[in-house]
N, C-alpha and C positions, 0 to 999 in steps of 0.2 A: 361628397366622393372624396376619396383621398386623392392627395397628387398623383402617388405612383400608378394607381389606378388609371387615370389620366393618361400618364405617360404611356402606358399599354396600348390604349385607344390610340396614340399617335404616333407609336414607335419613335417616341422623342427621347432626347438625353436628359435626364434629372437633375438638377443643380439645387442643392438646398435641402429642406424637411421634406422627406419623402411622404410622411404622414401627416402632412399640413391638410386641413379638412378646407374644401372647396364648394360652396353653396350657391355660386352662381357665375355667371359672366356678366362682364358691365363695360360701357365704354371706358377708356382711360380717365376722361375728367371725372366719371360718377363713381368709379369704384370704391367698394369700402373694402373692410379687413377680411370678410371670407369670398371677395371676389377674384376671378381670374380675367385677367385683360390680356388682348393681343396686339403684338405689335408687328402689324403688316408690311410696315416700311421701316427700315433701320432710322429715318429721321425722327421716328417717335418712340425711339427707346429711351432716351434722356427723360422724357415725360410719363413713360409707363415706370421708370426706376422712382420717380419722385411722387407717383400716385398713391392713394389708400390702398390698393389692391394687393394681397395675401400672395399673388404669384402672378407670372406672365409666361405668355407664349411667344417665342421670338424666334428670329434666323439663327441658324446654325452656329454661325460666326460670331454672336454677340457675346459682347464683354459684358458679363453681370455681376453687379454690387450691392449688396444690402438685401436682396428678394430671391426667394426660391423662383426657380423659372424653368420650363420646358423649351430645350432648343431644338428647332424639327428643321427640315430642309424645306418644308413649303408651309408658311405660316397660316396661308389662307385655306391649303387643304385640311390643316388642323382645325381651322375655325369650323369648317363644315362639318367634320369628325366629332368635334365636341360639343356642337349646338345640339345635335341629335340628342347628347343624353341630357340636355337641359331643357330641350324644348318642352311645352305644355302638350298633354296628350290629352286627344278628344277624347270623350266619352258617348259611345253611341249605344243605342237601345237595338238590341238585334231585331230583323223582323220588317214587316210593313206596316206603317203607321196608317190608321184609320181613314186618313181623308186621302190618301193617295189612291189614284187611279191606275189601275195595273190589269191589262188584258189577260184572260184565262190562259191564253198561248204562251205568255211571256215567260220565260227560263231565265231564272236569276242566278249568276256564277258566283264564284268563292268571292268572299269579303270585298264586294262591289257596295260602295256608299254612294246614295244618290240624294243630295238632299233636297229641301222644298223648292216648289216652283219649276223644277227642271221638266222639259218637255223632251220625250224621245219617241222618235217617228217609227213606223214601219220598218220591218227586214233589218234592224240594229244588230249589232253584235259588240258587246262590251267586257272586254279581257278580266280575268282575274285582280283584284286588288286595286283597280282602277276607283279613282273619286272624281263625282261630278258636282261642282258647289252651285249653289241658289242661281237660277234663272239663266241658266246655260241652257241651249237649244240644241239638239241632236235631230236633224231633218232625216227622215227615210234613206235607206240602205248606207247607212255609215258602219264602217266597223271600226273599232277602237281595240287596240291590244290590251296587253299587262300593263298594270303599275302606272296607268296615264293618268295625269291630272288635267281637269279642265276646269277653270277659274269662271267665275261668274261673270255670265254677259256673253260668253263665246255662243258663236254661232257656227256650229259645223255642217255643211251639207247645203247652203242655202243654193239657189240657182245661179249657175255661172252667168254672168254677164253676155248674153249672146244675142245677137239680131242680124237680119240682113235688110238691106235698102230696097224699097219698092217704090221707086218714085219717091215723093217726100214722106214715107210711112217708115217706121219700124217695124218689120215682122220679127216675131219671138223664134228662136230656134230653140225647141225643147231641148233643156239639159237631162237627160237621161240616165248619165254617169253615177259615179258615186264616189266617196272619198275612204280612203283608207288612212288609220293613224295606227302606226306601229307600237311596239312596246317601249316603257319609258319616255314618251314624250309628255312635256307639259305645254300647257297652251293657255295663256294667261287671260286676263278682262279683256272683253269687247274684242277679241281677235275673231276675225271672220274668215273662215275657208270655204270655199266654192266647190261644187262637185261638179265632176267633169259632164262637158256636152256627150262625149262617148269615152268609154275606159274609165281610168278612175284618176282623182287628185291624190297623192301621195305624200305623207308627212313619215320621213325615214325614222328608225328608232333611236331614241337618246335626244332628238333634238328639242330644242327650246325656243317657243315663239313668245315674245314679250307682247304688252298691251296695245291694243289699238292698231294692229298691224292686220294686211289684207293679202289673201292668197287667193288668186283668182283660180280659174277652172283648167284642170289639166295640168295644174304645175307637178312640179315632181322633186321635191326636197328631200335630200340625201341625209345619210345617218350622221348623227352626232352635230348638227348645224346650231349654230347659236344667234338668233334673230333678235334684234334690240325694237324697242316701241317704235309705232308710226312707221312701218317700213311696208312698201306695197308690189307686189307682184303682178304684173299683167298675166293673161293667159299663157299655158304651156311655155311657162319658166322653168329650166332644170338647174339646180343646185346639186353638186356632186358632194361628197362626202366631205364633212371638217369645215366648210364653210362659214365665216363668222361676217355678220351684217350690222353696222352701227346703225343708232337711230336715224329716221327719216330718209334712208336711201329708195330710191325708186329702182325697176326695172323693166324695161320694154318687154313687148312679148314675144316669145319662141327664141329665146336666148340661152346659152349653156354658161355657168359658171362653174369653173374647173375646180378640182378637191384643194383641199387646205389655203382656200384663196381668203382675203381679207377685203372687204368694201367697207371704207370709209364712211363716216356720218355725212348724210345730205348727198352722197355719191348719185349719178343719174346713169344707171348702168344701161347702155342701148347696144350693145354687140357683145359677142361670145368673148368670155376671159378666158386665158388658160389656167392649167394648173398653178400653184404657189404664188399667186400673184397678190401685190398689195395697190389698191385703186383707189381713186377718189377724185372728184371734181364732177364737174357736167359739161359736156359727157364724160365718164370716168376714163380715166387713164394711169399708169404707172403712177403711184404717189409722188415719187421721188420727182419725176418730171413734172407732175401737179405743182409741187412746192415752188420746183424753179420759176415756173410761169407765174406763180403767184406774187413771188420776190420780184419779179420784173415788172408785173403791174403795179405795185406797190410805188416803183420809181417812177412811174410814168407822169404825176404832177410836176416832179422836181426836173425832168427831162423837158417837159413842156416849157417852163418857166425859162429855163434855158436857151429852148429856141425862139423863143418870142423874140 
């Protein structure tokens, strides 16, 4: 692919030979003479210019010498756009494999790809262009939208964890609700999403949930949320739209996190969080205040020695 064609893909300013042939994308330290490299941070520009790459993609204000380049406002967005052009294309045989077990009542949508060893229960709906990778389990009454990606080992629609105490015994509360996964959601490996006790557990459109996260019964996750690995939500948590959650954060049940909020890694969210917040710590508080507390705590040994 010529560099000028890639310039059109990313709406970038082209520096150097527009007819330069690009055959692949590589890390800066491994690049060869027909590779394109990405400068996602200006501190890597010098290394990229010294590399064996034919050309680079760099921030719009970069000073380029000795190489062809595409200068863009957002190099990370350009990375996503260009990698689509070089990503390997999976080859599928249309139709049903002879080993697949599919009920006569099943209706298959358009361009849905279901890999081996997937289980899909009764009364499920799966939208067009959805991909379900091997060994995922979709329990009864799950509704999945269009262009959803479900990675291997994900479990969607498992029973919610619901019991009532009777003396010393745990009496199971039937979990008769469902799970709704809206359009353009991506659910990574070994994510568990529990169906609602009554009503629906909902994952909003455009949301991405990373590996080994748990979404309990009756949670409502908003649109375009980003949830990193090892996050745990107790029952009936509501995340409004555009919430970002870093790894190993945990959420108490029956709380609401406002839109455009960032929850830092390992935070323990125990109460409602207003819109446009950045929180950290356990219990989670305003991130700046938490940093001040941590700074003071680090000085305690020194203060203690002075008081002795």
